[in-house]
N, C-alpha and C positions, 0 to 999 in steps of 0.2 A: 503493498500500500504505500501514495506517494504521499508526503507530506512536508507545506508550506509551513514552513514560521519567521512571523509580520512583524519585529516592538521595535524599538527606537535605541534598545539596552546593549548593548553590544553579550555583557554577557552572561545575561537571561536567552538568547539567540542561543549563544553561545552552547550554554549548558542544558538546553532542550534538542538542539544538538547530538550531544550526549547518549543524554540518558538513551532517548529513544534510539539511537546505533544501537545501543549495548545490550536494549530489549527486545529485542526481536530482529532477523537477515531477510525477513518479508516486512520491513520497515525501511523506510527509503526515503530520506529529507531528500529531498524537491530540491531546495534551499531557499534559502536565512533574509530576510529584507532591515531595512533600515525603520523603511518607511512604507504606508499606502500607494503612491504612486510611484515606488520601484516595481512591487511586487505586481501590481497589474503590469506597468513595461514589458517583463518578463510576461506574465500570461501572457499579452498581447502580442508579443513578439516567440511567440513558442507554444502556440493556439494544439499541438500535438503531443502534447507534456504540461499538461496543465496537472496538483496533486489533484487521486482525492476525499483528503481533506485542509483547510485551511488555522489556522491556530495562529491568533493576532490579537494584540492589545490595541487598547483604542484608544488612548490620550499620542494618537504622536506629529511630527512637523511633517513638512509637504499636505498630504492627504494621512486624515485618521480615519481608524478602523471602523465606523460610523459608514464615515464616506467608503473607502472600501466594497465591505459588507455590501456595503447599494445595490452598489455594479458589478460583483460576483456575480450575487445572484442573479440578477437579471438578465446577465451574460450565460453564468455556469450552473446552472438550479441545481446537476446533480454533485457539487461542491459543498460537504458538509464543512462548514461552522464550524469550530472552538475558541470564543473568549476569555481573555487573558483579562482577569476586570480583579481588581482589590476591591473592598468595603462602601468605599469611597466613589467607589465609579455606577453605587444603583442607576442611575438616572441615562445615562449614556447603553447600559444592555439592554435597562428598560423600551428602549428607542431601541437597541438592536429584534429583541424579543419582536416586534413588525416587523423588518426582515426575515423571520425566519430562525431565524439560532433560538436552537434551544440546549447547547451545550456552554458549560461555564465552569471555564478551573480560577481558582481563587490563588492569588499571586500571598507571596510565593509556592511557584506548586509546590504542591505533595506530590511524588514518582509512584506511587499505589493509585493512588486517583486517575492518574494523564497512562496504564501502564491499560489500565481498567475500562476507561473509554474506551480508546484507542483498540482497544482490542473490542469493546464491543461495538463501536464501529463499522470496525474491518468483516466480522459476525453480517451487522447489516449487510456491508456491501457484497458481500458475496452470496451472503440468502440473494440478491437479487439478478446477482447474472444467474446466481446456477437457472432461470428464469426466462434469459433469451441468450440464444442459443450461440457458439461461439462461431464468431467469422473464419471463411478460411478460405480468405486474404490475409496478405503479413501483418500486423494491429499498426496502425496510422500512427508516422514517428516511428515506425524503427530504420528504417533508409535512410533518414535525415541524424537520427540518433550514430547509422555506422557512419555516415560524414561526419561528424563530429572525431567522432575517433581516429578513422585519416586526419581529421585536417592536423589534428594535439600531435602526431607519429609524428606528421611531415615537419613543423614548426620545433621539435626536436630536432628533428633526424638534424635540422639544419642551422643550430644554435645553439649544438651541444654542449658546444666554448665557452658559451656567456652564463653571466652568471643570470642563473634561476630559481626566477619567482611564480608561485601558482599564479597571484592576483592580476601578473603582465600579458603571463600568457591565455588569464578570463577575459583580459579586455582587447588583449588581440582579436580572439574567436565571437566574441562581444556577447558574453556569457557568462552567468554568476558565480563562481572560485570552486563554492563548495559540491554543487547543481557538474563541474565537471569531472572534477575529485574523484565523487561518487559516481558520474557515467563510464567511469574509464576503468576503476578499478570489476566493478558488475559486468564491462563486458569485455573483459583483457587476464581480467582476477592478477593481477602486478598494481603496483599503485602511480601514480605517473610518476614520482619520485622513479623509483624503484625500476620505469623504464629510461630514466634519462644514465641512470649510473648503468642496467646493460651497455646503452648506445656509444660509450668514453669511454666505456669499458674495449666493446667489440671493435671501436676508432686503435686505439691504445694498441692492441694488439696487431689491425693493420699498420699502426703507424711500425709499432718494433718489428716486423717482417718487410713493413718497404721499403724503410730504413734504420736499416740499424745502428750508423754510420750519430742520431740526433742521443743524447744524452737523459738520463730516466727523470729528471730535472724539465726538459724542454717537452719532451713525450706530456709529460704535466701540466703542463701552462696550457699546452694542446688540443686538450681535452677538457678545458676549464678548470683545473683543481690549481687555484696558487699555493697550497703543504705537500711537498716529494713524497712527506715521509707518505702522509697522510692517505693518496694516492696508491704508493708500494703497501702497504698493508691494507684496499680497499681491491687490492687487484690481484694480492695472495687471497686473501676473503673469497672472491668472487669464480676466479681462477686454479686460485688448486695448486699456487710456483709464482714464485716473483718477477716484476718486467724483467730485470736480470738474466732471469731462467729459460724466462718464454723465447725473450731475445734468442740467446745461444741456443733452443733446441730448435726453435723457428727458422732465424735468418740467416 
């Protein structure tokens, strides 16, 4: 079940992501955003990847949770919405009732309450899906997801020697960093960082074989590591031998 988190407090977003990720492998955080405007922009741009559940705060800058709920309910009636609220937000919560929101979580969020609520929503959505025959064709969005994975690989293969920043990669693709990180792991069974490391080690092996005159520290810099000692340890950990031994055997 895909979940989107919207809250202007980063520590709450990160906390919810961590809790949900550890709860169940079938629960996937599609993305987390600091306000309704960011969340709506993602939904508009990636309609085929909409969440099953939207967890949103009410008081946020740019676009508050009530406006977000109103727009989401108008365009995506099948998205279940959970409102995060404090005791002082009763009037806002009452307004949310008019938009069909029935699920609430009080801050600070209780892990057991969150788990029970998500589990119930998953069961309800599962029962609804069972009543509808599965389409024979590929699910919408599968082709786009494949394109995203390939685009990530192309960028990493091209820029393996540069300092890696997940946020910069996400900006290049035009997507949320948390989302592409989880999508890549789900589709390839390895993290983006692991893929980059493997790419760098493969390039290093190629340099060691094709350019035996290069020093270890030179190859280390060529593949994106400023610390040759760390590079040596990482190479041995992955390949099983040091760069020097590999060069002597294959150079």
